[in-house]
Every structure is written in C-alpha cells, then in structure tokens.
C-alpha positions as CSV (number, residue, x, y, z in Angstrom):
1,X,0.2,0.0,0.1
2,X,2.0,2.8,-1.3
3,X,-0.6,4.8,0.0
4,X,0.9,5.3,3.2
5,X,4.1,6.6,2.2
6,X,2.4,9.4,-0.1
7,X,0.9,10.6,3.5
8,X,4.2,10.7,4.8
9,X,5.3,12.7,1.8
10,X,2.4,14.9,2.3
11,X,2.7,14.9,6.5
12,X,6.8,16.3,5.9
13,X,5.6,19.2,3.5
14,X,2.6,19.8,5.6
15,X,4.9,20.4,8.8
16,X,7.9,22.4,6.7
17,X,4.8,24.5,5.7
18,X,4.1,25.4,9.2
19,X,7.3,25.8,10.4
20,X,7.6,28.2,7.6
21,X,4.3,30.2,7.7
22,X,3.6,29.8,11.2
23,X,0.4,28.2,11.9
24,X,0.0,25.5,14.0
25,X,-2.9,22.8,12.4
26,X,-4.5,22.4,9.1
27,X,-8.1,21.9,9.3
28,X,-9.2,21.5,5.8
29,X,-6.6,19.4,3.1
30,X,-7.4,19.5,-0.7
31,X,-5.8,17.2,-3.0
32,X,-5.9,17.1,-7.0
33,X,-5.4,13.5,-8.0
34,X,-5.2,12.6,-11.5
35,X,-6.9,9.3,-13.2
36,X,-3.5,7.5,-13.8
37,X,-1.5,8.8,-10.9
38,X,-2.0,5.0,-9.7
39,X,-3.8,5.9,-6.1
40,X,-6.4,4.3,-4.3
41,X,-8.6,6.9,-3.2
42,X,-10.2,5.0,0.2
43,X,-6.7,3.5,1.0
44,X,-5.5,7.3,1.0
45,X,-8.4,8.7,2.9
46,X,-7.6,5.5,5.7
47,X,-3.7,6.1,5.5
48,X,-4.2,10.0,5.6
49,X,-6.6,9.7,8.9
50,X,-3.6,7.1,10.5
51,X,-0.3,9.2,9.4
52,X,-1.7,12.5,9.9
53,X,-1.9,11.7,14.0
54,X,1.0,14.1,16.0
55,X,1.1,16.1,13.1
56,X,-0.2,19.5,12.2
57,X,-2.9,18.2,10.2
58,X,-4.2,15.6,12.8
59,X,-7.9,15.5,12.4
60,X,-8.5,17.8,9.1
61,X,-10.5,17.0,6.2
62,X,-9.3,15.8,2.9
63,X,-11.0,16.4,-0.3
64,X,-9.3,14.7,-3.4
65,X,-10.3,16.6,-6.2
66,X,-10.2,13.8,-9.8
67,X,-8.3,15.2,-12.9
68,X,-9.0,13.5,-15.9
69,X,-6.5,11.3,-18.3
70,X,-5.4,13.5,-20.5
71,X,-3.7,13.0,-24.3
72,X,-2.3,14.6,-27.6
73,X,-3.9,12.8,-30.4
74,X,-1.6,12.7,-33.4
75,X,-4.4,11.6,-36.0
76,X,-6.0,14.5,-35.2
77,X,-3.9,17.0,-33.7
78,X,-6.4,18.1,-30.3
79,X,-5.4,17.4,-26.8
80,X,-8.3,15.2,-25.6
81,X,-9.6,13.5,-21.9
82,X,-9.6,9.9,-22.1
83,X,-10.6,7.4,-19.3
84,X,-7.6,5.2,-19.9
85,X,-4.5,4.8,-21.6
86,X,-5.1,2.7,-24.2
87,X,-8.4,4.6,-25.0
88,X,-8.8,5.9,-28.8
89,X,-9.5,9.6,-29.4
90,X,-12.9,10.2,-28.3
91,X,-12.6,13.0,-31.4
92,X,-11.5,10.6,-34.5
93,X,-11.1,7.4,-33.5
94,X,-7.6,7.6,-33.7
95,X,-5.2,5.0,-31.8
96,X,-2.1,7.3,-31.5
97,X,-2.7,9.2,-28.4
98,X,0.5,10.4,-26.2
99,X,-0.3,10.7,-23.1
100,X,-0.4,14.4,-21.6
101,X,-1.6,14.2,-18.1
102,X,-3.4,12.7,-15.5
103,X,-0.8,10.7,-13.9
104,X,0.4,13.5,-11.0
105,X,-0.6,14.2,-7.4
106,X,-0.3,17.6,-6.3
107,X,-1.4,19.5,-2.9
108,X,-4.1,22.2,-4.5
109,X,-4.5,24.0,-1.1
110,X,-5.4,24.0,2.2
111,X,-7.1,26.0,5.7
112,X,-4.8,27.1,8.3
113,X,-5.6,27.8,12.1
C-alpha cells in the first residue's frame, strides 16, 4: 500500500510549511489526483487519518479532486480527455495517443489556523 508512504510525504510537506509560515494546524486539505496516478482513494483516505496523527494535520478533513486523464492525439492534433491509457481518441477514433496528463498528485490548497 504505497498510499501510506504518499501520506508520509504529505505530512513532511505540511510540517515544513507549518514551520515556514507559522501556522499551528491544518483544518482542511485539498489534493488533486490524476486518473492515472495509481492512487487508491479509499486507501489514501484511511492512510491520511492514520499518518496525520500527532502532526499539524491531525483531524483535518481531506478533499480529493479527481483530474481527468489527458492525451495528445497525433491523428487529429487535439488534446483530449481519456478514461484509460489505451483508449481511442474520443474526437477522431485514432489510436496514436500520447499521454499528456492525469498521472500527477499535488496539494492544491489548505485551510490553516
């Protein structure tokens, strides 16, 4: 379950930001997670509750924002949203797609005290 290590990384970032910006507590955290990031959301939510204990985000609510998969189609030249890495272009039906997004995860913003 790599979601636990992802949450440990998030905890480190939040602790560093708390020191740098002088806040004591994270109340709400919003994460953007791409469709192809390979993150199991329910496992991440569970790990978040466990890993954040004793840190600035203990008891914080977690909001996950799903980002679509994106690819550039070499057949029609458009950047399109796709549901799976092996999908055909929804615009032209072409199969020459280069993934162009949807495999990332980042902290979008947070509410702090």
